[in-house]
Each structure stands twice: as structure tokens, then as C-alpha cells.
mmCIF file of the N, C-alpha and C atoms, coordinates in Angstrom:
data_MODEL
# 
_entry.id   MODEL 
# 
loop_
_atom_site.group_PDB 
_atom_site.id 
_atom_site.type_symbol 
_atom_site.label_atom_id 
_atom_site.label_alt_id 
_atom_site.label_comp_id 
_atom_site.label_asym_id 
_atom_site.label_entity_id 
_atom_site.label_seq_id 
_atom_site.pdbx_PDB_ins_code 
_atom_site.Cartn_x 
_atom_site.Cartn_y 
_atom_site.Cartn_z 
_atom_site.occupancy 
_atom_site.B_iso_or_equiv 
_atom_site.pdbx_formal_charge 
_atom_site.auth_seq_id 
_atom_site.auth_comp_id 
_atom_site.auth_asym_id 
_atom_site.auth_atom_id 
_atom_site.pdbx_PDB_model_num 
ATOM 1   N N  . MET A 1 1  ? -34.319 -78.967  -68.879 1.00 0.00 ? 1  MET A N  1 
ATOM 2   C CA . MET A 1 1  ? -33.820 -78.292  -67.829 1.00 0.00 ? 1  MET A CA 1 
ATOM 3   C C  . MET A 1 1  ? -33.759 -78.994  -66.189 1.00 0.00 ? 1  MET A C  1 
ATOM 4   N N  . ALA A 1 2  ? -32.669 -79.077  -65.600 1.00 0.00 ? 2  ALA A N  1 
ATOM 5   C CA . ALA A 1 2  ? -32.784 -79.467  -64.023 1.00 0.00 ? 2  ALA A CA 1 
ATOM 6   C C  . ALA A 1 2  ? -33.317 -78.911  -62.738 1.00 0.00 ? 2  ALA A C  1 
ATOM 7   N N  . LEU A 1 3  ? -33.819 -80.318  -62.071 1.00 0.00 ? 3  LEU A N  1 
ATOM 8   C CA . LEU A 1 3  ? -34.694 -79.659  -61.070 1.00 0.00 ? 3  LEU A CA 1 
ATOM 9   C C  . LEU A 1 3  ? -33.636 -79.333  -59.842 1.00 0.00 ? 3  LEU A C  1 
ATOM 10  N N  . PRO A 1 4  ? -34.079 -78.576  -58.963 1.00 0.00 ? 4  PRO A N  1 
ATOM 11  C CA . PRO A 1 4  ? -33.217 -78.202  -57.969 1.00 0.00 ? 4  PRO A CA 1 
ATOM 12  C C  . PRO A 1 4  ? -33.551 -79.243  -56.791 1.00 0.00 ? 4  PRO A C  1 
ATOM 13  N N  . LEU A 1 5  ? -32.351 -79.550  -56.021 1.00 0.00 ? 5  LEU A N  1 
ATOM 14  C CA . LEU A 1 5  ? -32.542 -80.605  -54.811 1.00 0.00 ? 5  LEU A CA 1 
ATOM 15  C C  . LEU A 1 5  ? -32.841 -79.874  -53.698 1.00 0.00 ? 5  LEU A C  1 
ATOM 16  N N  . THR A 1 6  ? -33.689 -80.492  -52.805 1.00 0.00 ? 6  THR A N  1 
ATOM 17  C CA . THR A 1 6  ? -34.444 -80.018  -51.973 1.00 0.00 ? 6  THR A CA 1 
ATOM 18  C C  . THR A 1 6  ? -33.824 -81.106  -50.542 1.00 0.00 ? 6  THR A C  1 
ATOM 19  N N  . PRO A 1 7  ? -34.156 -80.416  -49.157 1.00 0.00 ? 7  PRO A N  1 
ATOM 20  C CA . PRO A 1 7  ? -33.584 -81.343  -48.106 1.00 0.00 ? 7  PRO A CA 1 
ATOM 21  C C  . PRO A 1 7  ? -33.786 -82.916  -48.114 1.00 0.00 ? 7  PRO A C  1 
ATOM 22  N N  . SER A 1 8  ? -35.185 -82.887  -48.218 1.00 0.00 ? 8  SER A N  1 
ATOM 23  C CA . SER A 1 8  ? -35.740 -84.387  -48.115 1.00 0.00 ? 8  SER A CA 1 
ATOM 24  C C  . SER A 1 8  ? -35.372 -85.054  -49.296 1.00 0.00 ? 8  SER A C  1 
ATOM 25  N N  . THR A 1 9  ? -35.142 -84.890  -50.540 1.00 0.00 ? 9  THR A N  1 
ATOM 26  C CA . THR A 1 9  ? -34.915 -85.548  -51.677 1.00 0.00 ? 9  THR A CA 1 
ATOM 27  C C  . THR A 1 9  ? -34.035 -86.710  -51.359 1.00 0.00 ? 9  THR A C  1 
ATOM 28  N N  . ARG A 1 10 ? -34.584 -87.859  -51.987 1.00 0.00 ? 10 ARG A N  1 
ATOM 29  C CA . ARG A 1 10 ? -33.712 -88.993  -51.751 1.00 0.00 ? 10 ARG A CA 1 
ATOM 30  C C  . ARG A 1 10 ? -33.429 -89.582  -53.363 1.00 0.00 ? 10 ARG A C  1 
ATOM 31  N N  . LEU A 1 11 ? -32.619 -90.348  -54.077 1.00 0.00 ? 11 LEU A N  1 
ATOM 32  C CA . LEU A 1 11 ? -32.391 -90.879  -54.934 1.00 0.00 ? 11 LEU A CA 1 
ATOM 33  C C  . LEU A 1 11 ? -33.412 -91.776  -55.469 1.00 0.00 ? 11 LEU A C  1 
ATOM 34  N N  . SER A 1 12 ? -33.960 -92.390  -54.696 1.00 0.00 ? 12 SER A N  1 
ATOM 35  C CA . SER A 1 12 ? -35.089 -93.455  -55.262 1.00 0.00 ? 12 SER A CA 1 
ATOM 36  C C  . SER A 1 12 ? -36.347 -92.787  -55.573 1.00 0.00 ? 12 SER A C  1 
ATOM 37  N N  . ASP A 1 13 ? -36.568 -91.311  -55.538 1.00 0.00 ? 13 ASP A N  1 
ATOM 38  C CA . ASP A 1 13 ? -37.513 -90.665  -55.845 1.00 0.00 ? 13 ASP A CA 1 
ATOM 39  C C  . ASP A 1 13 ? -37.124 -90.191  -57.326 1.00 0.00 ? 13 ASP A C  1 
ATOM 40  N N  . HIS A 1 14 ? -35.981 -90.081  -57.699 1.00 0.00 ? 14 HIS A N  1 
ATOM 41  C CA . HIS A 1 14 ? -35.787 -89.920  -59.067 1.00 0.00 ? 14 HIS A CA 1 
ATOM 42  C C  . HIS A 1 14 ? -34.915 -91.059  -59.760 1.00 0.00 ? 14 HIS A C  1 
ATOM 43  N N  . ARG A 1 15 ? -35.442 -92.188  -60.253 1.00 0.00 ? 15 ARG A N  1 
ATOM 44  C CA . ARG A 1 15 ? -34.303 -93.332  -60.669 1.00 0.00 ? 15 ARG A CA 1 
ATOM 45  C C  . ARG A 1 15 ? -34.335 -92.982  -62.087 1.00 0.00 ? 15 ARG A C  1 
ATOM 46  N N  . ASP A 1 16 ? -35.534 -92.448  -62.640 1.00 0.00 ? 16 ASP A N  1 
ATOM 47  C CA . ASP A 1 16 ? -35.139 -92.654  -63.958 1.00 0.00 ? 16 ASP A CA 1 
ATOM 48  C C  . ASP A 1 16 ? -34.386 -91.268  -64.544 1.00 0.00 ? 16 ASP A C  1 
ATOM 49  N N  . ALA A 1 17 ? -34.019 -90.701  -63.542 1.00 0.00 ? 17 ALA A N  1 
ATOM 50  C CA . ALA A 1 17 ? -33.520 -89.190  -64.093 1.00 0.00 ? 17 ALA A CA 1 
ATOM 51  C C  . ALA A 1 17 ? -31.573 -89.639  -63.990 1.00 0.00 ? 17 ALA A C  1 
ATOM 52  N N  . TYR A 1 18 ? -31.096 -88.512  -64.793 1.00 0.00 ? 18 TYR A N  1 
ATOM 53  C CA . TYR A 1 18 ? -29.438 -87.988  -64.599 1.00 0.00 ? 18 TYR A CA 1 
ATOM 54  C C  . TYR A 1 18 ? -29.422 -87.342  -63.622 1.00 0.00 ? 18 TYR A C  1 
ATOM 55  N N  . VAL A 1 19 ? -28.331 -87.203  -63.060 1.00 0.00 ? 19 VAL A N  1 
ATOM 56  C CA . VAL A 1 19 ? -27.839 -86.528  -61.934 1.00 0.00 ? 19 VAL A CA 1 
ATOM 57  C C  . VAL A 1 19 ? -26.687 -85.436  -62.497 1.00 0.00 ? 19 VAL A C  1 
ATOM 58  N N  . GLU A 1 20 ? -26.707 -84.411  -62.373 1.00 0.00 ? 20 GLU A N  1 
ATOM 59  C CA . GLU A 1 20 ? -25.536 -83.197  -62.648 1.00 0.00 ? 20 GLU A CA 1 
ATOM 60  C C  . GLU A 1 20 ? -25.014 -82.849  -61.255 1.00 0.00 ? 20 GLU A C  1 
ATOM 61  N N  . LEU A 1 21 ? -23.591 -83.279  -61.207 1.00 0.00 ? 21 LEU A N  1 
ATOM 62  C CA . LEU A 1 21 ? -23.041 -82.521  -59.840 1.00 0.00 ? 21 LEU A CA 1 
ATOM 63  C C  . LEU A 1 21 ? -22.114 -81.585  -60.571 1.00 0.00 ? 21 LEU A C  1 
ATOM 64  N N  . ARG A 1 22 ? -22.145 -80.484  -59.921 1.00 0.00 ? 22 ARG A N  1 
ATOM 65  C CA . ARG A 1 22 ? -21.446 -79.115  -60.198 1.00 0.00 ? 22 ARG A CA 1 
ATOM 66  C C  . ARG A 1 22 ? -20.539 -78.683  -58.734 1.00 0.00 ? 22 ARG A C  1 
ATOM 67  N N  . CYS A 1 23 ? -19.500 -78.423  -59.062 1.00 0.00 ? 23 CYS A N  1 
ATOM 68  C CA . CYS A 1 23 ? -18.615 -77.632  -58.279 1.00 0.00 ? 23 CYS A CA 1 
ATOM 69  C C  . CYS A 1 23 ? -19.047 -76.282  -57.851 1.00 0.00 ? 23 CYS A C  1 
ATOM 70  N N  . ALA A 1 24 ? -19.750 -75.809  -56.916 1.00 0.00 ? 24 ALA A N  1 
ATOM 71  C CA . ALA A 1 24 ? -19.702 -74.572  -56.455 1.00 0.00 ? 24 ALA A CA 1 
ATOM 72  C C  . ALA A 1 24 ? -18.436 -73.609  -56.688 1.00 0.00 ? 24 ALA A C  1 
ATOM 73  N N  . ALA A 1 25 ? -17.216 -74.309  -56.282 1.00 0.00 ? 25 ALA A N  1 
ATOM 74  C CA . ALA A 1 25 ? -16.032 -73.360  -56.247 1.00 0.00 ? 25 ALA A CA 1 
ATOM 75  C C  . ALA A 1 25 ? -15.628 -73.361  -57.605 1.00 0.00 ? 25 ALA A C  1 
ATOM 76  N N  . CYS A 1 26 ? -15.104 -74.198  -58.638 1.00 0.00 ? 26 CYS A N  1 
ATOM 77  C CA . CYS A 1 26 ? -14.869 -73.855  -59.966 1.00 0.00 ? 26 CYS A CA 1 
ATOM 78  C C  . CYS A 1 26 ? -16.125 -73.918  -61.209 1.00 0.00 ? 26 CYS A C  1 
ATOM 79  N N  . GLY A 1 27 ? -16.861 -74.532  -60.755 1.00 0.00 ? 27 GLY A N  1 
ATOM 80  C CA . GLY A 1 27 ? -17.938 -74.428  -61.975 1.00 0.00 ? 27 GLY A CA 1 
ATOM 81  C C  . GLY A 1 27 ? -17.731 -76.035  -62.533 1.00 0.00 ? 27 GLY A C  1 
ATOM 82  N N  . HIS A 1 28 ? -16.806 -76.812  -62.907 1.00 0.00 ? 28 HIS A N  1 
ATOM 83  C CA . HIS A 1 28 ? -17.060 -77.980  -63.067 1.00 0.00 ? 28 HIS A CA 1 
ATOM 84  C C  . HIS A 1 28 ? -17.869 -78.934  -63.026 1.00 0.00 ? 28 HIS A C  1 
ATOM 85  N N  . HIS A 1 29 ? -18.203 -79.741  -63.934 1.00 0.00 ? 29 HIS A N  1 
ATOM 86  C CA . HIS A 1 29 ? -19.843 -80.135  -64.132 1.00 0.00 ? 29 HIS A CA 1 
ATOM 87  C C  . HIS A 1 29 ? -19.449 -81.292  -64.730 1.00 0.00 ? 29 HIS A C  1 
ATOM 88  N N  . ARG A 1 30 ? -20.395 -82.385  -64.054 1.00 0.00 ? 30 ARG A N  1 
ATOM 89  C CA . ARG A 1 30 ? -20.222 -84.314  -64.625 1.00 0.00 ? 30 ARG A CA 1 
ATOM 90  C C  . ARG A 1 30 ? -21.924 -84.306  -64.518 1.00 0.00 ? 30 ARG A C  1 
ATOM 91  N N  . GLU A 1 31 ? -22.447 -85.117  -65.714 1.00 0.00 ? 31 GLU A N  1 
ATOM 92  C CA . GLU A 1 31 ? -23.445 -85.608  -65.621 1.00 0.00 ? 31 GLU A CA 1 
ATOM 93  C C  . GLU A 1 31 ? -23.169 -87.233  -65.520 1.00 0.00 ? 31 GLU A C  1 
ATOM 94  N N  . VAL A 1 32 ? -24.221 -88.190  -64.649 1.00 0.00 ? 32 VAL A N  1 
ATOM 95  C CA . VAL A 1 32 ? -24.231 -89.221  -64.395 1.00 0.00 ? 32 VAL A CA 1 
ATOM 96  C C  . VAL A 1 32 ? -25.461 -90.086  -64.136 1.00 0.00 ? 32 VAL A C  1 
ATOM 97  N N  . ARG A 1 33 ? -25.500 -91.124  -64.387 1.00 0.00 ? 33 ARG A N  1 
ATOM 98  C CA . ARG A 1 33 ? -27.058 -91.952  -64.246 1.00 0.00 ? 33 ARG A CA 1 
ATOM 99  C C  . ARG A 1 33 ? -27.103 -91.964  -62.876 1.00 0.00 ? 33 ARG A C  1 
ATOM 100 N N  . ALA A 1 34 ? -28.459 -91.939  -62.302 1.00 0.00 ? 34 ALA A N  1 
ATOM 101 C CA . ALA A 1 34 ? -28.884 -92.464  -61.030 1.00 0.00 ? 34 ALA A CA 1 
ATOM 102 C C  . ALA A 1 34 ? -28.253 -93.559  -60.575 1.00 0.00 ? 34 ALA A C  1 
ATOM 103 N N  . ASP A 1 35 ? -28.416 -94.450  -61.176 1.00 0.00 ? 35 ASP A N  1 
ATOM 104 C CA . ASP A 1 35 ? -27.895 -95.979  -60.692 1.00 0.00 ? 35 ASP A CA 1 
ATOM 105 C C  . ASP A 1 35 ? -26.505 -95.833  -60.351 1.00 0.00 ? 35 ASP A C  1 
ATOM 106 N N  . ALA A 1 36 ? -25.765 -95.036  -60.950 1.00 0.00 ? 36 ALA A N  1 
ATOM 107 C CA . ALA A 1 36 ? -24.302 -95.126  -60.717 1.00 0.00 ? 36 ALA A CA 1 
ATOM 108 C C  . ALA A 1 36 ? -24.035 -94.467  -59.253 1.00 0.00 ? 36 ALA A C  1 
ATOM 109 N N  . LEU A 1 37 ? -24.673 -93.433  -59.220 1.00 0.00 ? 37 LEU A N  1 
ATOM 110 C CA . LEU A 1 37 ? -24.526 -92.478  -58.260 1.00 0.00 ? 37 LEU A CA 1 
ATOM 111 C C  . LEU A 1 37 ? -24.819 -93.471  -56.907 1.00 0.00 ? 37 LEU A C  1 
ATOM 112 N N  . ALA A 1 38 ? -26.235 -94.350  -57.309 1.00 0.00 ? 38 ALA A N  1 
ATOM 113 C CA . ALA A 1 38 ? -26.904 -94.947  -56.162 1.00 0.00 ? 38 ALA A CA 1 
ATOM 114 C C  . ALA A 1 38 ? -25.765 -96.348  -55.340 1.00 0.00 ? 38 ALA A C  1 
ATOM 115 N N  . ARG A 1 39 ? -24.607 -96.391  -56.287 1.00 0.00 ? 39 ARG A N  1 
ATOM 116 C CA . ARG A 1 39 ? -24.022 -97.349  -55.800 1.00 0.00 ? 39 ARG A CA 1 
ATOM 117 C C  . ARG A 1 39 ? -23.105 -96.780  -55.043 1.00 0.00 ? 39 ARG A C  1 
ATOM 118 N N  . VAL A 1 40 ? -22.771 -95.042  -54.774 1.00 0.00 ? 40 VAL A N  1 
ATOM 119 C CA . VAL A 1 40 ? -21.985 -94.592  -53.771 1.00 0.00 ? 40 VAL A CA 1 
ATOM 120 C C  . VAL A 1 40 ? -22.633 -94.028  -52.682 1.00 0.00 ? 40 VAL A C  1 
ATOM 121 N N  . ALA A 1 41 ? -23.716 -93.483  -52.815 1.00 0.00 ? 41 ALA A N  1 
ATOM 122 C CA . ALA A 1 41 ? -24.430 -92.793  -51.863 1.00 0.00 ? 41 ALA A CA 1 
ATOM 123 C C  . ALA A 1 41 ? -25.444 -93.757  -51.422 1.00 0.00 ? 41 ALA A C  1 
ATOM 124 N N  . GLY A 1 42 ? -26.117 -94.437  -52.062 1.00 0.00 ? 42 GLY A N  1 
ATOM 125 C CA . GLY A 1 42 ? -27.454 -95.385  -51.378 1.00 0.00 ? 42 GLY A CA 1 
ATOM 126 C C  . GLY A 1 42 ? -28.628 -94.802  -52.264 1.00 0.00 ? 42 GLY A C  1 
ATOM 127 N N  . TRP A 1 43 ? -29.521 -95.613  -52.539 1.00 0.00 ? 43 TRP A N  1 
ATOM 128 C CA . TRP A 1 43 ? -30.942 -95.136  -52.978 1.00 0.00 ? 43 TRP A CA 1 
ATOM 129 C C  . TRP A 1 43 ? -31.564 -94.248  -52.187 1.00 0.00 ? 43 TRP A C  1 
ATOM 130 N N  . ASP A 1 44 ? -31.714 -94.654  -50.630 1.00 0.00 ? 44 ASP A N  1 
ATOM 131 C CA . ASP A 1 44 ? -32.578 -94.442  -49.630 1.00 0.00 ? 44 ASP A CA 1 
ATOM 132 C C  . ASP A 1 44 ? -31.595 -93.119  -48.503 1.00 0.00 ? 44 ASP A C  1 
ATOM 133 N N  . THR A 1 45 ? -30.290 -92.723  -48.990 1.00 0.00 ? 45 THR A N  1 
ATOM 134 C CA . THR A 1 45 ? -29.826 -91.810  -48.253 1.00 0.00 ? 45 THR A CA 1 
ATOM 135 C C  . THR A 1 45 ? -30.359 -90.242  -48.803 1.00 0.00 ? 45 THR A C  1 
ATOM 136 N N  . PRO A 1 46 ? -30.637 -89.613  -47.745 1.00 0.00 ? 46 PRO A N  1 
ATOM 137 C CA . PRO A 1 46 ? -30.957 -88.208  -48.128 1.00 0.00 ? 46 PRO A CA 1 
ATOM 138 C C  . PRO A 1 46 ? -29.716 -87.174  -48.710 1.00 0.00 ? 46 PRO A C  1 
ATOM 139 N N  . LEU A 1 47 ? -30.287 -86.996  -50.048 1.00 0.00 ? 47 LEU A N  1 
ATOM 140 C CA . LEU A 1 47 ? -28.730 -86.285  -50.283 1.00 0.00 ? 47 LEU A CA 1 
ATOM 141 C C  . LEU A 1 47 ? -28.118 -85.287  -50.131 1.00 0.00 ? 47 LEU A C  1 
ATOM 142 N N  . ALA A 1 48 ? -28.835 -84.826  -49.284 1.00 0.00 ? 48 ALA A N  1 
ATOM 143 C CA . ALA A 1 48 ? -28.574 -83.213  -48.686 1.00 0.00 ? 48 ALA A CA 1 
ATOM 144 C C  . ALA A 1 48 ? -27.300 -83.536  -48.050 1.00 0.00 ? 48 ALA A C  1 
ATOM 145 N N  . ARG A 1 49 ? -27.538 -85.024  -46.923 1.00 0.00 ? 49 ARG A N  1 
ATOM 146 C CA . ARG A 1 49 ? -27.037 -85.119  -46.233 1.00 0.00 ? 49 ARG A CA 1 
ATOM 147 C C  . ARG A 1 49 ? -25.523 -86.239  -46.728 1.00 0.00 ? 49 ARG A C  1 
ATOM 148 N N  . GLY A 1 50 ? -25.973 -86.856  -47.882 1.00 0.00 ? 50 GLY A N  1 
ATOM 149 C CA . GLY A 1 50 ? -24.748 -87.191  -48.707 1.00 0.00 ? 50 GLY A CA 1 
ATOM 150 C C  . GLY A 1 50 ? -23.985 -86.482  -49.550 1.00 0.00 ? 50 GLY A C  1 
ATOM 151 N N  . LEU A 1 51 ? -24.230 -85.482  -49.618 1.00 0.00 ? 51 LEU A N  1 
ATOM 152 C CA . LEU A 1 51 ? -23.059 -84.466  -50.444 1.00 0.00 ? 51 LEU A CA 1 
ATOM 153 C C  . LEU A 1 51 ? -22.076 -84.192  -49.855 1.00 0.00 ? 51 LEU A C  1 
ATOM 154 N N  . GLU A 1 52 ? -21.948 -84.202  -48.338 1.00 0.00 ? 52 GLU A N  1 
ATOM 155 C CA . GLU A 1 52 ? -20.863 -84.522  -47.808 1.00 0.00 ? 52 GLU A CA 1 
ATOM 156 C C  . GLU A 1 52 ? -19.606 -85.254  -48.368 1.00 0.00 ? 52 GLU A C  1 
ATOM 157 N N  . ARG A 1 53 ? -20.165 -86.511  -49.008 1.00 0.00 ? 53 ARG A N  1 
ATOM 158 C CA . ARG A 1 53 ? -18.938 -87.280  -49.604 1.00 0.00 ? 53 ARG A CA 1 
ATOM 159 C C  . ARG A 1 53 ? -18.495 -87.223  -50.906 1.00 0.00 ? 53 ARG A C  1 
ATOM 160 N N  . PHE A 1 54 ? -19.061 -86.141  -51.558 1.00 0.00 ? 54 PHE A N  1 
ATOM 161 C CA . PHE A 1 54 ? -18.302 -85.761  -52.720 1.00 0.00 ? 54 PHE A CA 1 
ATOM 162 C C  . PHE A 1 54 ? -17.484 -84.686  -52.943 1.00 0.00 ? 54 PHE A C  1 
ATOM 163 N N  . ARG A 1 55 ? -16.593 -84.903  -53.804 1.00 0.00 ? 55 ARG A N  1 
ATOM 164 C CA . ARG A 1 55 ? -15.493 -84.068  -53.921 1.00 0.00 ? 55 ARG A CA 1 
ATOM 165 C C  . ARG A 1 55 ? -15.346 -83.768  -55.657 1.00 0.00 ? 55 ARG A C  1 
ATOM 166 N N  . CYS A 1 56 ? -15.159 -82.319  -55.761 1.00 0.00 ? 56 CYS A N  1 
ATOM 167 C CA . CYS A 1 56 ? -14.798 -82.045  -57.003 1.00 0.00 ? 56 CYS A CA 1 
ATOM 168 C C  . CYS A 1 56 ? -13.342 -82.676  -57.813 1.00 0.00 ? 56 CYS A C  1 
ATOM 169 N N  . SER A 1 57 ? -13.598 -83.613  -58.748 1.00 0.00 ? 57 SER A N  1 
ATOM 170 C CA . SER A 1 57 ? -12.317 -83.927  -59.289 1.00 0.00 ? 57 SER A CA 1 
ATOM 171 C C  . SER A 1 57 ? -11.167 -83.079  -60.003 1.00 0.00 ? 57 SER A C  1 
ATOM 172 N N  . ARG A 1 58 ? -11.900 -81.941  -60.373 1.00 0.00 ? 58 ARG A N  1 
ATOM 173 C CA . ARG A 1 58 ? -10.945 -80.837  -60.587 1.00 0.00 ? 58 ARG A CA 1 
ATOM 174 C C  . ARG A 1 58 ? -9.930  -79.946  -59.798 1.00 0.00 ? 58 ARG A C  1 
ATOM 175 N N  . CYS A 1 59 ? -10.781 -79.534  -58.749 1.00 0.00 ? 59 CYS A N  1 
ATOM 176 C CA . CYS A 1 59 ? -10.237 -78.678  -57.571 1.00 0.00 ? 59 CYS A CA 1 
ATOM 177 C C  . CYS A 1 59 ? -10.220 -79.293  -56.467 1.00 0.00 ? 59 CYS A C  1 
ATOM 178 N N  . GLY A 1 60 ? -10.521 -80.778  -56.012 1.00 0.00 ? 60 GLY A N  1 
ATOM 179 C CA . GLY A 1 60 ? -10.906 -80.606  -54.728 1.00 0.00 ? 60 GLY A CA 1 
ATOM 180 C C  . GLY A 1 60 ? -11.683 -80.193  -53.706 1.00 0.00 ? 60 GLY A C  1 
ATOM 181 N N  . ALA A 1 61 ? -12.472 -79.054  -54.087 1.00 0.00 ? 61 ALA A N  1 
ATOM 182 C CA . ALA A 1 61 ? -13.517 -79.071  -53.205 1.00 0.00 ? 61 ALA A CA 1 
ATOM 183 C C  . ALA A 1 61 ? -14.583 -79.660  -52.665 1.00 0.00 ? 61 ALA A C  1 
ATOM 184 N N  . ARG A 1 62 ? -15.013 -79.632  -51.750 1.00 0.00 ? 62 ARG A N  1 
ATOM 185 C CA . ARG A 1 62 ? -16.412 -80.070  -51.083 1.00 0.00 ? 62 ARG A CA 1 
ATOM 186 C C  . ARG A 1 62 ? -17.635 -79.528  -51.314 1.00 0.00 ? 62 ARG A C  1 
ATOM 187 N N  . ARG A 1 63 ? -17.459 -78.711  -52.319 1.00 0.00 ? 63 ARG A N  1 
ATOM 188 C CA . ARG A 1 63 ? -19.225 -77.611  -51.985 1.00 0.00 ? 63 ARG A CA 1 
ATOM 189 C C  . ARG A 1 63 ? -19.442 -78.413  -53.784 1.00 0.00 ? 63 ARG A C  1 
ATOM 190 N N  . VAL A 1 64 ? -20.186 -79.436  -53.538 1.00 0.00 ? 64 VAL A N  1 
ATOM 191 C CA . VAL A 1 64 ? -20.854 -79.899  -54.820 1.00 0.00 ? 64 VAL A CA 1 
ATOM 192 C C  . VAL A 1 64 ? -22.187 -79.688  -54.612 1.00 0.00 ? 64 VAL A C  1 
ATOM 193 N N  . GLN A 1 65 ? -22.860 -79.336  -55.925 1.00 0.00 ? 65 GLN A N  1 
ATOM 194 C CA . GLN A 1 65 ? -24.308 -79.268  -56.010 1.00 0.00 ? 65 GLN A CA 1 
ATOM 195 C C  . GLN A 1 65 ? -24.953 -80.036  -56.619 1.00 0.00 ? 65 GLN A C  1 
ATOM 196 N N  . ILE A 1 66 ? -26.173 -80.803  -56.236 1.00 0.00 ? 66 ILE A N  1 
ATOM 197 C CA . ILE A 1 66 ? -26.629 -81.713  -57.208 1.00 0.00 ? 66 ILE A CA 1 
ATOM 198 C C  . ILE A 1 66 ? -27.775 -81.185  -57.597 1.00 0.00 ? 66 ILE A C  1 
ATOM 199 N N  . ARG A 1 67 ? -28.340 -81.633  -58.935 1.00 0.00 ? 67 ARG A N  1 
ATOM 200 C CA . ARG A 1 67 ? -29.655 -81.310  -59.765 1.00 0.00 ? 67 ARG A CA 1 
ATOM 201 C C  . ARG A 1 67 ? -29.903 -82.539  -60.848 1.00 0.00 ? 67 ARG A C  1 
ATOM 202 N N  . PHE A 1 68 ? -31.435 -82.650  -60.589 1.00 0.00 ? 68 PHE A N  1 
ATOM 203 C CA . PHE A 1 68 ? -32.040 -83.813  -61.667 1.00 0.00 ? 68 PHE A CA 1 
ATOM 204 C C  . PHE A 1 68 ? -32.238 -83.312  -62.766 1.00 0.00 ? 68 PHE A C  1 
ATOM 205 N N  . GLY A 1 69 ? -32.030 -83.971  -63.804 1.00 0.00 ? 69 GLY A N  1 
ATOM 206 C CA . GLY A 1 69 ? -32.585 -83.551  -65.239 1.00 0.00 ? 69 GLY A CA 1 
ATOM 207 C C  . GLY A 1 69 ? -33.429 -84.493  -65.833 1.00 0.00 ? 69 GLY A C  1 
ATOM 208 N N  . TYR A 1 70 ? -34.384 -84.473  -66.558 1.00 0.00 ? 70 TYR A N  1 
ATOM 209 C CA . TYR A 1 70 ? -35.196 -85.177  -67.303 1.00 0.00 ? 70 TYR A CA 1 
ATOM 210 C C  . TYR A 1 70 ? -35.075 -85.061  -68.869 1.00 0.00 ? 70 TYR A C  1 
ATOM 211 N N  . GLU A 1 71 ? -35.133 -84.041  -69.314 1.00 0.00 ? 71 GLU A N  1 
ATOM 212 C CA . GLU A 1 71 ? -35.240 -83.734  -70.808 1.00 0.00 ? 71 GLU A CA 1 
ATOM 213 C C  . GLU A 1 71 ? -34.085 -84.033  -71.512 1.00 0.00 ? 71 GLU A C  1 
ATOM 214 N N  . ARG A 1 72 ? -32.826 -84.331  -71.239 1.00 0.00 ? 72 ARG A N  1 
ATOM 215 C CA . ARG A 1 72 ? -31.774 -84.801  -72.314 1.00 0.00 ? 72 ARG A CA 1 
ATOM 216 C C  . ARG A 1 72 ? -31.043 -85.986  -71.513 1.00 0.00 ? 72 ARG A C  1 
ATOM 217 N N  . LYS A 1 73 ? -30.238 -86.657  -72.121 1.00 0.00 ? 73 LYS A N  1 
ATOM 218 C CA . LYS A 1 73 ? -29.531 -87.389  -71.637 1.00 0.00 ? 73 LYS A CA 1 
ATOM 219 C C  . LYS A 1 73 ? -28.056 -87.253  -71.870 1.00 0.00 ? 73 LYS A C  1 
ATOM 220 N N  . PRO A 1 74 ? -27.155 -87.723  -70.778 1.00 0.00 ? 74 PRO A N  1 
ATOM 221 C CA . PRO A 1 74 ? -26.073 -87.572  -70.692 1.00 0.00 ? 74 PRO A CA 1 
ATOM 222 C C  . PRO A 1 74 ? -25.000 -88.284  -71.910 1.00 0.00 ? 74 PRO A C  1 
ATOM 223 N N  . ARG A 1 75 ? -23.655 -87.999  -72.381 1.00 0.00 ? 75 ARG A N  1 
ATOM 224 C CA . ARG A 1 75 ? -22.872 -88.590  -73.258 1.00 0.00 ? 75 ARG A CA 1 
ATOM 225 C C  . ARG A 1 75 ? -22.905 -89.911  -72.866 1.00 0.00 ? 75 ARG A C  1 
ATOM 226 N N  . GLY A 1 76 ? -23.126 -91.168  -73.651 1.00 0.00 ? 76 GLY A N  1 
ATOM 227 C CA . GLY A 1 76 ? -22.704 -92.376  -73.107 1.00 0.00 ? 76 GLY A CA 1 
ATOM 228 C C  . GLY A 1 76 ? -23.861 -93.157  -72.591 1.00 0.00 ? 76 GLY A C  1 
ATOM 229 N N  . TRP A 1 77 ? -25.186 -92.634  -72.495 1.00 0.00 ? 77 TRP A N  1 
ATOM 230 C CA . TRP A 1 77 ? -26.178 -92.947  -72.192 1.00 0.00 ? 77 TRP A CA 1 
ATOM 231 C C  . TRP A 1 77 ? -26.665 -94.176  -73.013 1.00 0.00 ? 77 TRP A C  1 
ATOM 232 N N  . VAL A 1 78 ? -26.870 -95.383  -72.339 1.00 0.00 ? 78 VAL A N  1 
ATOM 233 C CA . VAL A 1 78 ? -27.256 -96.571  -73.363 1.00 0.00 ? 78 VAL A CA 1 
ATOM 234 C C  . VAL A 1 78 ? -28.983 -96.641  -73.327 1.00 0.00 ? 78 VAL A C  1 
ATOM 235 N N  . THR A 1 79 ? -29.625 -96.943  -74.043 1.00 0.00 ? 79 THR A N  1 
ATOM 236 C CA . THR A 1 79 ? -30.962 -96.819  -74.043 1.00 0.00 ? 79 THR A CA 1 
ATOM 237 C C  . THR A 1 79 ? -31.790 -97.917  -73.722 1.00 0.00 ? 79 THR A C  1 
ATOM 238 N N  . ASN A 1 80 ? -30.604 -99.442  -74.022 1.00 0.00 ? 80 ASN A N  1 
ATOM 239 C CA . ASN A 1 80 ? -31.313 -100.572 -73.702 1.00 0.00 ? 80 ASN A CA 1 
ATOM 240 C C  . ASN A 1 80 ? -30.054 -101.299 -73.009 1.00 0.00 ? 80 ASN A C  1 
ATOM 241 N N  . PRO A 1 81 ? -29.773 -101.475 -72.090 1.00 0.00 ? 81 PRO A N  1 
ATOM 242 C CA . PRO A 1 81 ? -28.299 -101.834 -71.314 1.00 0.00 ? 81 PRO A CA 1 
ATOM 243 C C  . PRO A 1 81 ? -28.464 -103.460 -71.232 1.00 0.00 ? 81 PRO A C  1 
# 
């Protein structure tokens, strides 16, 4: 189960999680590792402010929702990199 985003949430608070990015316009979603997202947005940037940078790869909309997950791992997850 994924956790909702709060305005003060920073990526550094969820280092061991995966991040689900979901487009509010078309429903397209992608799961990424937190460290991969940190390379784009930064570990200490408030994600509510960093959402402006993300765009859906399918429809191009900028209405992206972010949730953090812990129970399952996304495809391609490497346990011992």
C-alpha cells in the first residue's frame, strides 16, 4: 500500500521506499526507486514544490501525483546492487 504525499514530504524521509508517479489526466503510472528520483529532484527538495518538474510520458500533462510504497518492489529492483 502506498502512502500519500504531504506538503512537507521530502524524498530523504523515504530513502528505502519506491516512488509511484501517476498522471492525474490519463492514469499512466510508473514506479521508480527513490535514489533515481533524487538525481532529478534532489533529496531535500520538498516534493510538493518539485512536482512542477514532472510530466507524463504518455500524454504530456503536468498533473502528476506521487505516492511512496514499501510493501512490494517495482520490476527490475536489484536487491544487492
